[in-house]
All heavy atoms as TSV, in Angstrom:
chain	resi	resn	atom	element	x	y	z
A	1	MET	N	N	84.732	-19.620	11.785
A	1	MET	CA	C	86.174	-19.517	11.745
A	1	MET	C	C	86.722	-19.266	13.182
A	1	MET	O	O	87.874	-19.439	13.385
A	1	MET	CB	C	86.664	-18.462	10.844
A	1	MET	CG	C	86.659	-18.795	9.404
A	1	MET	SD	S	88.041	-18.040	8.643
A	1	MET	CE	C	87.585	-18.110	7.049
A	2	GLU	N	N	85.875	-18.803	13.982
A	2	GLU	CA	C	86.353	-18.480	15.328
A	2	GLU	C	C	86.773	-19.713	16.077
A	2	GLU	O	O	87.687	-19.688	16.898
A	2	GLU	CB	C	85.210	-17.800	16.119
A	2	GLU	CG	C	84.834	-16.451	15.482
A	2	GLU	CD	C	83.556	-15.876	16.104
A	2	GLU	OE1	O	82.984	-16.490	17.064
A	2	GLU	OE2	O	83.075	-14.916	15.632
A	3	ASN	N	N	86.175	-20.861	15.898
A	3	ASN	CA	C	86.431	-22.084	16.606
A	3	ASN	C	C	87.388	-23.062	15.849
A	3	ASN	O	O	87.598	-24.127	16.268
A	3	ASN	CB	C	85.125	-22.815	16.932
A	3	ASN	CG	C	84.260	-21.962	17.802
A	3	ASN	OD1	O	84.732	-21.180	18.608
A	3	ASN	ND2	N	82.950	-22.166	17.713
A	4	SER	N	N	87.965	-22.561	14.735
A	4	SER	CA	C	88.771	-23.486	13.980
A	4	SER	C	C	90.152	-23.716	14.626
A	4	SER	O	O	90.605	-22.856	15.410
A	4	SER	CB	C	89.011	-22.953	12.511
A	4	SER	OG	O	89.851	-21.847	12.609
A	5	ASN	N	N	90.791	-24.833	14.345
A	5	ASN	CA	C	92.014	-25.183	14.955
A	5	ASN	C	C	93.237	-24.629	14.144
A	5	ASN	O	O	94.350	-24.884	14.452
A	5	ASN	CB	C	92.214	-26.699	15.087
A	5	ASN	CG	C	91.193	-27.245	16.071
A	5	ASN	OD1	O	90.781	-26.536	16.995
A	5	ASN	ND2	N	90.787	-28.463	15.890
A	6	VAL	N	N	92.952	-24.035	12.957
A	6	VAL	CA	C	94.008	-23.476	12.113
A	6	VAL	C	C	94.416	-22.124	12.564
A	6	VAL	O	O	93.571	-21.271	12.783
A	6	VAL	CB	C	93.513	-23.417	10.650
A	6	VAL	CG1	C	94.578	-22.946	9.728
A	6	VAL	CG2	C	92.993	-24.794	10.184
A	7	PRO	N	N	95.710	-21.897	12.754
A	7	PRO	CA	C	96.216	-20.568	13.204
A	7	PRO	C	C	95.855	-19.472	12.204
A	7	PRO	O	O	95.622	-19.801	11.041
A	7	PRO	CB	C	97.717	-20.766	13.307
A	7	PRO	CG	C	97.948	-22.215	13.475
A	7	PRO	CD	C	96.810	-22.883	12.723
A	8	LYS	N	N	95.797	-18.277	12.628
A	8	LYS	CA	C	95.384	-17.137	11.730
A	8	LYS	C	C	96.305	-16.935	10.598
A	8	LYS	O	O	95.931	-16.663	9.426
A	8	LYS	CB	C	95.317	-15.849	12.539
A	8	LYS	CG	C	94.184	-15.825	13.495
A	8	LYS	CD	C	94.081	-14.465	14.216
A	8	LYS	CE	C	92.910	-14.393	15.121
A	8	LYS	NZ	N	92.736	-13.089	15.780
A	9	LYS	N	N	97.667	-17.176	10.773
A	9	LYS	CA	C	98.592	-16.951	9.686
A	9	LYS	C	C	98.434	-18.051	8.566
A	9	LYS	O	O	98.485	-17.754	7.384
A	9	LYS	CB	C	100.017	-17.058	10.208
A	9	LYS	CG	C	100.462	-15.788	10.959
A	9	LYS	CD	C	101.985	-15.916	11.327
A	9	LYS	CE	C	102.349	-14.618	12.074
A	9	LYS	NZ	N	103.815	-14.676	12.377
A	10	LYS	N	N	98.208	-19.269	9.053
A	10	LYS	CA	C	97.940	-20.341	8.008
A	10	LYS	C	C	96.667	-20.077	7.294
A	10	LYS	O	O	96.525	-20.373	6.104
A	10	LYS	CB	C	97.947	-21.721	8.721
A	10	LYS	CG	C	99.307	-22.208	9.114
A	10	LYS	CD	C	99.245	-23.603	9.632
A	10	LYS	CE	C	100.631	-24.117	10.028
A	10	LYS	NZ	N	100.517	-25.529	10.512
A	11	MET	N	N	95.641	-19.659	7.991
A	11	MET	CA	C	94.317	-19.406	7.346
A	11	MET	C	C	94.459	-18.284	6.339
A	11	MET	O	O	93.919	-18.378	5.236
A	11	MET	CB	C	93.291	-19.051	8.364
A	11	MET	CG	C	91.859	-18.851	7.793
A	11	MET	SD	S	91.282	-20.274	6.911
A	11	MET	CE	C	90.897	-21.383	8.245
A	12	ALA	N	N	95.239	-17.221	6.707
A	12	ALA	CA	C	95.441	-16.117	5.735
A	12	ALA	C	C	96.200	-16.623	4.508
A	12	ALA	O	O	95.859	-16.235	3.388
A	12	ALA	CB	C	96.216	-15.075	6.458
A	13	ALA	N	N	97.153	-17.552	4.696
A	13	ALA	CA	C	97.932	-18.030	3.562
A	13	ALA	C	C	97.063	-18.916	2.677
A	13	ALA	O	O	97.164	-18.822	1.452
A	13	ALA	CB	C	99.107	-18.839	4.096
A	14	ILE	N	N	96.210	-19.715	3.283
A	14	ILE	CA	C	95.274	-20.563	2.515
A	14	ILE	C	C	94.303	-19.680	1.712
A	14	ILE	O	O	94.054	-19.918	0.558
A	14	ILE	CB	C	94.511	-21.513	3.449
A	14	ILE	CG1	C	95.519	-22.548	4.066
A	14	ILE	CG2	C	93.377	-22.145	2.740
A	14	ILE	CD1	C	94.909	-23.360	5.217
A	15	MET	N	N	93.740	-18.654	2.337
A	15	MET	CA	C	92.839	-17.789	1.674
A	15	MET	C	C	93.495	-17.041	0.530
A	15	MET	O	O	92.887	-16.835	-0.536
A	15	MET	CB	C	92.158	-16.864	2.670
A	15	MET	CG	C	91.262	-17.577	3.623
A	15	MET	SD	S	90.543	-16.527	4.870
A	15	MET	CE	C	89.408	-15.537	3.936
A	16	ALA	N	N	94.720	-16.656	0.729
A	16	ALA	CA	C	95.407	-15.898	-0.347
A	16	ALA	C	C	95.708	-16.847	-1.518
A	16	ALA	O	O	95.594	-16.484	-2.672
A	16	ALA	CB	C	96.777	-15.369	0.199
A	17	ALA	N	N	96.074	-18.166	-1.226
A	17	ALA	CA	C	96.339	-19.100	-2.285
A	17	ALA	C	C	95.083	-19.426	-3.089
A	17	ALA	O	O	95.095	-19.485	-4.286
A	17	ALA	CB	C	96.897	-20.422	-1.706
A	18	VAL	N	N	93.955	-19.505	-2.390
A	18	VAL	CA	C	92.673	-19.802	-3.039
A	18	VAL	C	C	92.258	-18.596	-3.912
A	18	VAL	O	O	91.793	-18.729	-5.044
A	18	VAL	CB	C	91.558	-20.142	-2.056
A	18	VAL	CG1	C	90.171	-20.183	-2.685
A	18	VAL	CG2	C	91.889	-21.457	-1.338
A	19	ALA	N	N	92.437	-17.393	-3.449
A	19	ALA	CA	C	92.109	-16.183	-4.158
A	19	ALA	C	C	93.028	-16.108	-5.440
A	19	ALA	O	O	92.491	-15.703	-6.523
A	19	ALA	CB	C	92.295	-14.982	-3.321
A	20	ALA	N	N	94.324	-16.387	-5.328
A	20	ALA	CA	C	95.202	-16.314	-6.451
A	20	ALA	C	C	94.789	-17.425	-7.515
A	20	ALA	O	O	94.824	-17.167	-8.695
A	20	ALA	CB	C	96.662	-16.576	-5.997
A	21	TYR	N	N	94.455	-18.596	-7.057
A	21	TYR	CA	C	93.998	-19.609	-7.953
A	21	TYR	C	C	92.737	-19.207	-8.704
A	21	TYR	O	O	92.599	-19.382	-9.913
A	21	TYR	CB	C	93.754	-20.956	-7.205
A	21	TYR	CG	C	93.177	-22.022	-8.053
A	21	TYR	CD1	C	94.041	-22.746	-8.865
A	21	TYR	CD2	C	91.780	-22.356	-8.030
A	21	TYR	CE1	C	93.548	-23.764	-9.658
A	21	TYR	CE2	C	91.362	-23.386	-8.825
A	21	TYR	CZ	C	92.206	-24.063	-9.609
A	21	TYR	OH	O	91.680	-25.053	-10.478
A	22	ILE	N	N	91.768	-18.655	-7.984
A	22	ILE	CA	C	90.569	-18.247	-8.652
A	22	ILE	C	C	90.830	-17.126	-9.687
A	22	ILE	O	O	90.266	-17.138	-10.771
A	22	ILE	CB	C	89.518	-17.768	-7.589
A	22	ILE	CG1	C	89.093	-18.984	-6.801
A	22	ILE	CG2	C	88.349	-17.046	-8.259
A	22	ILE	CD1	C	88.157	-18.611	-5.608
A	23	GLN	N	N	91.712	-16.257	-9.295
A	23	GLN	CA	C	92.057	-15.158	-10.278
A	23	GLN	C	C	92.756	-15.687	-11.508
A	23	GLN	O	O	92.411	-15.192	-12.611
A	23	GLN	CB	C	93.002	-14.127	-9.573
A	23	GLN	CG	C	93.297	-12.951	-10.448
A	23	GLN	CD	C	94.201	-11.960	-9.707
A	23	GLN	OE1	O	94.722	-12.228	-8.622
A	23	GLN	NE2	N	94.451	-10.811	-10.349
A	24	THR	N	N	93.631	-16.664	-11.379
A	24	THR	CA	C	94.277	-17.205	-12.608
A	24	THR	C	C	93.287	-17.947	-13.458
A	24	THR	O	O	93.391	-18.025	-14.658
A	24	THR	CB	C	95.446	-18.129	-12.245
A	24	THR	OG1	O	94.964	-19.163	-11.372
A	24	THR	CG2	C	96.537	-17.333	-11.557
A	25	GLU	N	N	92.268	-18.565	-12.858
A	25	GLU	CA	C	91.271	-19.299	-13.642
A	25	GLU	C	C	90.366	-18.338	-14.403
A	25	GLU	O	O	89.858	-18.679	-15.498
A	25	GLU	CB	C	90.438	-20.189	-12.724
A	25	GLU	CG	C	91.190	-21.433	-12.204
A	25	GLU	CD	C	91.500	-22.378	-13.338
A	25	GLU	OE1	O	90.610	-22.680	-14.191
A	25	GLU	OE2	O	92.659	-22.829	-13.361
A	26	GLU	N	N	90.209	-17.198	-13.860
A	26	GLU	CA	C	89.290	-16.196	-14.544
A	26	GLU	C	C	89.960	-15.350	-15.635
A	26	GLU	O	O	89.291	-14.842	-16.506
A	26	GLU	CB	C	88.762	-15.225	-13.449
A	26	GLU	CG	C	87.765	-15.911	-12.535
A	26	GLU	CD	C	87.309	-14.944	-11.428
A	26	GLU	OE1	O	87.866	-13.844	-11.329
A	26	GLU	OE2	O	86.347	-15.339	-10.711
A	27	GLU	N	N	91.310	-15.423	-15.645
A	27	GLU	CA	C	92.019	-14.629	-16.651
A	27	GLU	C	C	91.878	-15.321	-18.014
A	27	GLU	O	O	91.874	-16.554	-18.104
A	27	GLU	CB	C	93.518	-14.527	-16.297
A	27	GLU	CG	C	93.781	-13.640	-15.150
A	27	GLU	CD	C	95.224	-13.661	-14.752
A	27	GLU	OE1	O	96.022	-14.381	-15.360
A	27	GLU	OE2	O	95.540	-12.882	-13.780
A	28	PRO	N	N	91.788	-14.556	-19.143
A	28	PRO	CA	C	91.696	-15.138	-20.468
A	28	PRO	C	C	93.065	-15.878	-20.792
A	28	PRO	O	O	94.162	-15.440	-20.417
A	28	PRO	CB	C	91.512	-14.014	-21.362
A	28	PRO	CG	C	91.926	-12.795	-20.643
A	28	PRO	CD	C	91.781	-13.084	-19.192
A	29	LYS	N	N	92.901	-16.967	-21.505
A	29	LYS	CA	C	94.126	-17.720	-21.872
A	29	LYS	C	C	94.795	-17.104	-23.072
A	29	LYS	O	O	94.114	-16.580	-23.909
A	29	LYS	CB	C	93.719	-19.202	-22.263
A	29	LYS	CG	C	92.933	-19.855	-21.183
A	29	LYS	CD	C	93.807	-20.194	-20.008
A	29	LYS	CE	C	93.008	-21.012	-18.966
A	29	LYS	NZ	N	93.178	-20.589	-17.607
A	30	GLY	N	N	96.071	-17.189	-23.177
A	30	GLY	CA	C	96.854	-16.575	-24.265
A	30	GLY	C	C	96.628	-17.274	-25.570
A	30	GLY	O	O	96.704	-16.675	-26.649
A	31	TYR	N	N	96.333	-18.575	-25.555
A	31	TYR	CA	C	96.208	-19.329	-26.828
A	31	TYR	C	C	94.781	-19.199	-27.387
A	31	TYR	O	O	94.520	-19.637	-28.459
A	31	TYR	CB	C	96.508	-20.826	-26.550
A	31	TYR	CG	C	95.654	-21.448	-25.556
A	31	TYR	CD1	C	94.352	-21.926	-25.918
A	31	TYR	CD2	C	96.063	-21.646	-24.244
A	31	TYR	CE1	C	93.576	-22.587	-24.988
A	31	TYR	CE2	C	95.206	-22.223	-23.329
A	31	TYR	CZ	C	94.008	-22.718	-23.700
A	31	TYR	OH	O	93.215	-23.321	-22.796
A	32	ALA	N	N	93.912	-18.531	-26.659
A	32	ALA	CA	C	92.542	-18.414	-27.168
A	32	ALA	C	C	92.399	-17.150	-28.172
A	32	ALA	O	O	91.320	-16.954	-28.622
A	32	ALA	CB	C	91.575	-18.250	-26.020
A	33	LYS	N	N	93.444	-16.442	-28.297
A	33	LYS	CA	C	93.354	-15.264	-29.183
A	33	LYS	C	C	93.182	-15.705	-30.625
A	33	LYS	O	O	93.788	-16.678	-31.028
A	33	LYS	CB	C	94.584	-14.402	-29.124
A	33	LYS	CG	C	94.803	-13.747	-27.670
A	33	LYS	CD	C	96.051	-12.981	-27.726
A	33	LYS	CE	C	96.298	-12.421	-26.285
A	33	LYS	NZ	N	97.542	-11.635	-26.192
A	34	ILE	N	N	92.286	-14.955	-31.363
A	34	ILE	CA	C	92.117	-15.339	-32.758
A	34	ILE	C	C	93.003	-14.451	-33.564
A	34	ILE	O	O	93.003	-13.221	-33.461
A	34	ILE	CB	C	90.620	-15.054	-33.155
A	34	ILE	CG1	C	89.669	-15.981	-32.309
A	34	ILE	CG2	C	90.415	-15.236	-34.616
A	34	ILE	CD1	C	88.251	-15.704	-32.516
A	35	ILE	N	N	93.743	-15.093	-34.431
A	35	ILE	CA	C	94.743	-14.437	-35.280
A	35	ILE	C	C	94.141	-14.406	-36.680
A	35	ILE	O	O	93.842	-15.485	-37.291
A	35	ILE	CB	C	96.132	-15.054	-35.282
A	35	ILE	CG1	C	96.624	-15.098	-33.819
A	35	ILE	CG2	C	97.086	-14.371	-36.180
A	35	ILE	CD1	C	97.942	-15.928	-33.634
A	36	LYS	N	N	94.078	-13.206	-37.243
A	36	LYS	CA	C	93.528	-13.079	-38.661
A	36	LYS	C	C	94.688	-13.545	-39.612
A	36	LYS	O	O	95.793	-13.050	-39.494
A	36	LYS	CB	C	93.189	-11.687	-38.959
A	36	LYS	CG	C	92.601	-11.464	-40.318
A	36	LYS	CD	C	92.179	-10.034	-40.458
A	36	LYS	CE	C	91.633	-9.848	-41.854
A	36	LYS	NZ	N	91.386	-8.373	-42.195
A	37	PRO	N	N	94.330	-14.517	-40.516
A	37	PRO	CA	C	95.390	-14.980	-41.425
A	37	PRO	C	C	95.738	-13.869	-42.456
A	37	PRO	O	O	94.903	-13.071	-42.796
A	37	PRO	CB	C	94.696	-16.177	-42.091
A	37	PRO	CG	C	93.271	-15.980	-41.931
A	37	PRO	CD	C	93.127	-15.197	-40.665
A	38	SER	N	N	97.001	-13.955	-42.932
A	38	SER	CA	C	97.400	-12.960	-43.859
A	38	SER	C	C	96.847	-13.283	-45.276
A	38	SER	O	O	96.319	-14.339	-45.502
A	38	SER	CB	C	98.914	-12.925	-43.965
A	38	SER	OG	O	99.424	-14.155	-44.552
A	39	VAL	N	N	97.023	-12.349	-46.149
A	39	VAL	CA	C	96.512	-12.512	-47.530
A	39	VAL	C	C	97.270	-13.679	-48.203
A	39	VAL	O	O	96.649	-14.526	-48.948
A	39	VAL	CB	C	96.726	-11.267	-48.409
A	39	VAL	CG1	C	96.316	-11.487	-49.790
A	39	VAL	CG2	C	95.835	-10.167	-47.748
A	40	TRP	N	N	98.522	-13.840	-47.961
A	40	TRP	CA	C	99.383	-14.859	-48.595
A	40	TRP	C	C	98.916	-16.252	-48.072
A	40	TRP	O	O	98.833	-17.196	-48.863
A	40	TRP	CB	C	100.862	-14.651	-48.258
A	40	TRP	CG	C	101.376	-13.481	-48.954
A	40	TRP	CD1	C	101.680	-12.295	-48.376
A	40	TRP	CD2	C	101.596	-13.247	-50.376
A	40	TRP	NE1	N	102.179	-11.364	-49.294
A	40	TRP	CE2	C	102.072	-11.981	-50.480
A	40	TRP	CE3	C	101.468	-14.120	-51.417
A	40	TRP	CZ2	C	102.398	-11.442	-51.793
A	40	TRP	CZ3	C	101.801	-13.614	-52.685
A	40	TRP	CH2	C	102.290	-12.251	-52.784
A	41	THR	N	N	98.598	-16.370	-46.799
A	41	THR	CA	C	98.135	-17.653	-46.237
A	41	THR	C	C	96.802	-18.072	-46.897
A	41	THR	O	O	96.643	-19.156	-47.289
A	41	THR	CB	C	97.971	-17.587	-44.805
A	41	THR	OG1	O	99.163	-17.074	-44.178
A	41	THR	CG2	C	97.537	-18.830	-44.174
A	42	THR	N	N	95.863	-17.082	-46.951
A	42	THR	CA	C	94.583	-17.395	-47.598
A	42	THR	C	C	94.746	-17.727	-49.062
A	42	THR	O	O	94.089	-18.688	-49.577
A	42	THR	CB	C	93.646	-16.137	-47.491
A	42	THR	OG1	O	93.647	-15.757	-46.121
A	42	THR	CG2	C	92.275	-16.445	-47.908
A	43	SER	N	N	95.590	-16.975	-49.718
A	43	SER	CA	C	95.784	-17.303	-51.181
A	43	SER	C	C	96.390	-18.653	-51.462
A	43	SER	O	O	95.948	-19.422	-52.333
A	43	SER	CB	C	96.732	-16.280	-51.831
A	43	SER	OG	O	97.008	-16.593	-53.104
A	44	ALA	N	N	97.321	-19.081	-50.603
A	44	ALA	CA	C	97.945	-20.395	-50.725
A	44	ALA	C	C	96.960	-21.505	-50.435
A	44	ALA	O	O	96.919	-22.521	-51.141
A	44	ALA	CB	C	99.199	-20.520	-49.824
A	45	ARG	N	N	96.131	-21.256	-49.426
A	45	ARG	CA	C	95.102	-22.285	-49.120
A	45	ARG	C	C	94.132	-22.438	-50.220
A	45	ARG	O	O	93.771	-23.543	-50.614
A	45	ARG	CB	C	94.444	-21.941	-47.830
A	45	ARG	CG	C	93.380	-22.864	-47.363
A	45	ARG	CD	C	92.682	-22.397	-46.079
A	45	ARG	NE	N	91.483	-23.082	-45.780
A	45	ARG	CZ	C	91.381	-24.172	-45.080
A	45	ARG	NH1	N	92.485	-24.736	-44.563
A	45	ARG	NH2	N	90.247	-24.791	-44.927
A	46	GLU	N	N	93.662	-21.371	-50.832
A	46	GLU	CA	C	92.731	-21.417	-51.967
A	46	GLU	C	C	93.349	-22.117	-53.163
A	46	GLU	O	O	92.744	-22.936	-53.820
A	46	GLU	CB	C	92.227	-20.010	-52.349
A	46	GLU	CG	C	91.335	-19.395	-51.344
A	46	GLU	CD	C	90.925	-17.946	-51.736
A	46	GLU	OE1	O	91.388	-17.484	-52.787
A	46	GLU	OE2	O	90.218	-17.359	-50.950
A	47	HIS	N	N	94.603	-21.902	-53.395
A	47	HIS	CA	C	95.320	-22.522	-54.497
A	47	HIS	C	C	95.412	-24.031	-54.300
A	47	HIS	O	O	95.121	-24.764	-55.239
A	47	HIS	CB	C	96.753	-21.921	-54.645
A	47	HIS	CG	C	97.552	-22.614	-55.700
A	47	HIS	ND1	N	97.292	-22.397	-57.044
A	47	HIS	CD2	C	98.582	-23.443	-55.606
A	47	HIS	CE1	C	98.192	-23.108	-57.719
A	47	HIS	NE2	N	98.988	-23.753	-56.859
A	48	GLU	N	N	95.698	-24.433	-53.113
A	48	GLU	CA	C	95.792	-25.861	-52.836
A	48	GLU	C	C	94.411	-26.532	-52.949
A	48	GLU	O	O	94.300	-27.682	-53.478
A	48	GLU	CB	C	96.370	-26.114	-51.450
A	48	GLU	CG	C	97.835	-25.816	-51.283
A	48	GLU	CD	C	98.696	-26.637	-52.240
A	48	GLU	OE1	O	98.423	-27.862	-52.349
A	48	GLU	OE2	O	99.618	-26.053	-52.865
A	49	MET	N	N	93.352	-25.810	-52.568
A	49	MET	CA	C	92.023	-26.448	-52.645
A	49	MET	C	C	91.617	-26.538	-54.114
A	49	MET	O	O	91.057	-27.559	-54.580
A	49	MET	CB	C	90.985	-25.495	-51.879
A	49	MET	CG	C	91.128	-25.689	-50.390
A	49	MET	SD	S	89.757	-24.925	-49.476
A	49	MET	CE	C	90.036	-23.236	-49.757
A	50	ARG	N	N	91.956	-25.555	-54.963
A	50	ARG	CA	C	91.724	-25.602	-56.381
A	50	ARG	C	C	92.427	-26.728	-57.055
A	50	ARG	O	O	91.919	-27.478	-57.886
A	50	ARG	CB	C	92.011	-24.265	-57.103
A	50	ARG	CG	C	90.924	-23.248	-57.016
A	50	ARG	CD	C	91.202	-22.085	-57.890
A	50	ARG	NE	N	91.047	-20.886	-57.120
A	50	ARG	CZ	C	92.014	-20.008	-56.856
A	50	ARG	NH1	N	93.205	-20.165	-57.316
A	50	ARG	NH2	N	91.795	-18.957	-56.140
A	51	LYS	N	N	93.679	-26.887	-56.654
A	51	LYS	CA	C	94.513	-27.933	-57.239
A	51	LYS	C	C	93.908	-29.321	-56.855
A	51	LYS	O	O	93.913	-30.222	-57.731
A	51	LYS	CB	C	95.989	-27.863	-56.713
A	51	LYS	CG	C	96.898	-28.769	-57.386
A	51	LYS	CD	C	98.383	-28.420	-57.087
A	51	LYS	CE	C	98.693	-28.665	-55.652
A	51	LYS	NZ	N	100.110	-28.540	-55.315
A	52	ARG	N	N	93.397	-29.453	-55.689
A	52	ARG	CA	C	92.805	-30.732	-55.255
A	52	ARG	C	C	91.582	-30.974	-56.066
A	52	ARG	O	O	91.319	-32.155	-56.489
A	52	ARG	CB	C	92.515	-30.691	-53.736
A	52	ARG	CG	C	91.849	-31.917	-53.274
A	52	ARG	CD	C	91.640	-31.905	-51.767
A	52	ARG	NE	N	90.969	-33.077	-51.309
A	52	ARG	CZ	C	90.075	-33.137	-50.421
A	52	ARG	NH1	N	89.710	-32.067	-49.740
A	52	ARG	NH2	N	89.573	-34.326	-50.027
A	53	VAL	N	N	90.763	-30.011	-56.315
A	53	VAL	CA	C	89.506	-30.220	-57.063
A	53	VAL	C	C	89.889	-30.559	-58.516
A	53	VAL	O	O	89.246	-31.541	-59.080
A	53	VAL	CB	C	88.626	-28.912	-57.069
A	53	VAL	CG1	C	87.545	-29.016	-58.091
A	53	VAL	CG2	C	88.082	-28.697	-55.716
A	54	LEU	N	N	90.873	-29.987	-59.092
A	54	LEU	CA	C	91.301	-30.346	-60.426
A	54	LEU	C	C	91.784	-31.769	-60.514
A	54	LEU	O	O	91.505	-32.521	-61.435
A	54	LEU	CB	C	92.337	-29.381	-60.952
A	54	LEU	CG	C	91.827	-27.999	-61.272
A	54	LEU	CD1	C	93.003	-27.070	-61.688
A	54	LEU	CD2	C	90.783	-28.047	-62.398
A	55	MET	N	N	92.566	-32.227	-59.487
A	55	MET	CA	C	93.064	-33.588	-59.478
A	55	MET	C	C	91.874	-34.560	-59.371
A	55	MET	O	O	91.865	-35.585	-59.974
A	55	MET	CB	C	94.021	-33.749	-58.307
A	55	MET	CG	C	95.390	-33.054	-58.465
A	55	MET	SD	S	96.249	-33.622	-59.907
A	55	MET	CE	C	96.721	-35.247	-59.396
A	56	GLN	N	N	90.906	-34.218	-58.581
A	56	GLN	CA	C	89.765	-35.046	-58.456
A	56	GLN	C	C	88.965	-35.173	-59.748
A	56	GLN	O	O	88.479	-36.247	-60.137
A	56	GLN	CB	C	88.842	-34.560	-57.350
A	56	GLN	CG	C	89.376	-34.821	-55.945
A	56	GLN	CD	C	88.574	-34.208	-54.826
A	56	GLN	OE1	O	87.692	-33.373	-55.097
A	56	GLN	NE2	N	88.853	-34.610	-53.620
A	57	LEU	N	N	88.806	-34.057	-60.410
A	57	LEU	CA	C	88.137	-34.055	-61.746
A	57	LEU	C	C	88.900	-34.992	-62.732
A	57	LEU	O	O	88.237	-35.754	-63.451
A	57	LEU	CB	C	88.061	-32.634	-62.326
A	57	LEU	CG	C	86.958	-31.713	-61.756
A	57	LEU	CD1	C	87.079	-30.300	-62.258
A	57	LEU	CD2	C	85.643	-32.246	-62.114
A	58	ARG	N	N	90.226	-34.809	-62.773
A	58	ARG	CA	C	91.003	-35.687	-63.654
A	58	ARG	C	C	90.875	-37.143	-63.310
A	58	ARG	O	O	90.805	-38.020	-64.127
A	58	ARG	CB	C	92.457	-35.253	-63.635
A	58	ARG	CG	C	92.737	-33.945	-64.359
A	58	ARG	CD	C	94.116	-33.534	-64.237
A	58	ARG	NE	N	95.004	-34.549	-64.885
A	58	ARG	CZ	C	96.301	-34.505	-64.807
A	58	ARG	NH1	N	96.941	-33.590	-64.111
A	58	ARG	NH2	N	97.051	-35.421	-65.365
A	59	THR	N	N	90.879	-37.447	-62.031
A	59	THR	CA	C	90.800	-38.810	-61.581
A	59	THR	C	C	89.445	-39.499	-61.836
A	59	THR	O	O	89.389	-40.552	-62.319
A	59	THR	CB	C	91.164	-38.888	-60.056
A	59	THR	OG1	O	92.435	-38.275	-59.886
A	59	THR	CG2	C	91.206	-40.308	-59.595
A	60	PHE	N	N	88.393	-38.751	-61.420
A	60	PHE	CA	C	87.031	-39.395	-61.389
A	60	PHE	C	C	86.319	-39.242	-62.678
A	60	PHE	O	O	85.452	-40.055	-62.975
A	60	PHE	CB	C	86.242	-38.921	-60.214
A	60	PHE	CG	C	86.891	-39.173	-58.888
A	60	PHE	CD1	C	87.214	-38.241	-57.965
A	60	PHE	CD2	C	87.170	-40.534	-58.521
A	60	PHE	CE1	C	87.805	-38.562	-56.774
A	60	PHE	CE2	C	87.787	-40.882	-57.361
A	60	PHE	CZ	C	88.072	-39.849	-56.407
A	61	THR	N	N	86.572	-38.202	-63.444
A	61	THR	CA	C	85.798	-37.986	-64.686
A	61	THR	C	C	86.650	-38.394	-65.961
A	61	THR	O	O	86.047	-38.552	-66.977
A	61	THR	CB	C	85.368	-36.523	-64.814
A	61	THR	OG1	O	86.465	-35.684	-64.921
A	61	THR	CG2	C	84.468	-36.166	-63.710
A	62	GLY	N	N	87.920	-38.526	-65.822
A	62	GLY	CA	C	88.760	-38.910	-66.982
A	62	GLY	C	C	88.983	-37.763	-67.901
A	62	GLY	O	O	89.541	-37.935	-69.021
A	63	THR	N	N	88.611	-36.580	-67.544
A	63	THR	CA	C	88.922	-35.460	-68.427
A	63	THR	C	C	90.280	-34.810	-68.132
A	63	THR	O	O	90.843	-35.055	-67.065
A	63	THR	CB	C	87.829	-34.315	-68.258
A	63	THR	OG1	O	87.703	-33.947	-66.888
A	63	THR	CG2	C	86.477	-34.877	-68.683
A	64	MET	N	N	90.792	-34.063	-69.038
A	64	MET	CA	C	92.113	-33.474	-68.883
A	64	MET	C	C	91.987	-31.954	-68.636
A	64	MET	O	O	92.265	-31.158	-69.504
A	64	MET	CB	C	92.923	-33.707	-70.146
A	64	MET	CG	C	93.128	-35.208	-70.361
A	64	MET	SD	S	94.119	-36.037	-69.036
A	64	MET	CE	C	95.697	-35.284	-69.340
A	65	TYR	N	N	91.662	-31.596	-67.461
A	65	TYR	CA	C	91.644	-30.171	-67.032
A	65	TYR	C	C	93.009	-29.800	-66.443
A	65	TYR	O	O	93.526	-30.573	-65.677
A	65	TYR	CB	C	90.584	-29.864	-65.991
A	65	TYR	CG	C	89.135	-30.009	-66.499
A	65	TYR	CD1	C	88.398	-31.102	-66.153
A	65	TYR	CD2	C	88.596	-29.050	-67.308
A	65	TYR	CE1	C	87.048	-31.134	-66.545
A	65	TYR	CE2	C	87.324	-29.125	-67.788
A	65	TYR	CZ	C	86.569	-30.191	-67.403
A	65	TYR	OH	O	85.288	-30.320	-67.884
A	66	TYR	N	N	93.483	-28.689	-66.795
A	66	TYR	CA	C	94.747	-28.226	-66.224
A	66	TYR	C	C	94.617	-26.954	-65.533
A	66	TYR	O	O	94.485	-25.946	-65.704
A	66	TYR	CB	C	95.901	-28.125	-67.327
A	66	TYR	CG	C	96.294	-29.508	-67.741
A	66	TYR	CD1	C	95.894	-29.954	-69.048
A	66	TYR	CD2	C	97.003	-30.371	-66.971
A	66	TYR	CE1	C	96.275	-31.211	-69.484
A	66	TYR	CE2	C	97.317	-31.649	-67.445
A	66	TYR	CZ	C	96.963	-32.023	-68.611
A	66	TYR	OH	O	97.366	-33.310	-69.134
């Protein structure tokens, strides 16, 4: 760096920008957080899956499950 043509102020600004960039890349992302679903969400999902299975039974087997 002693023989470079870049002035000291510019080199300091470049180094600060690179350090800030590296720091932002190392920080955890906000969207990566895992959110535990509520009981109501889980219950509704299970209900929809059961309803789908019953519809498939009625369609493919010809039986009348309700």
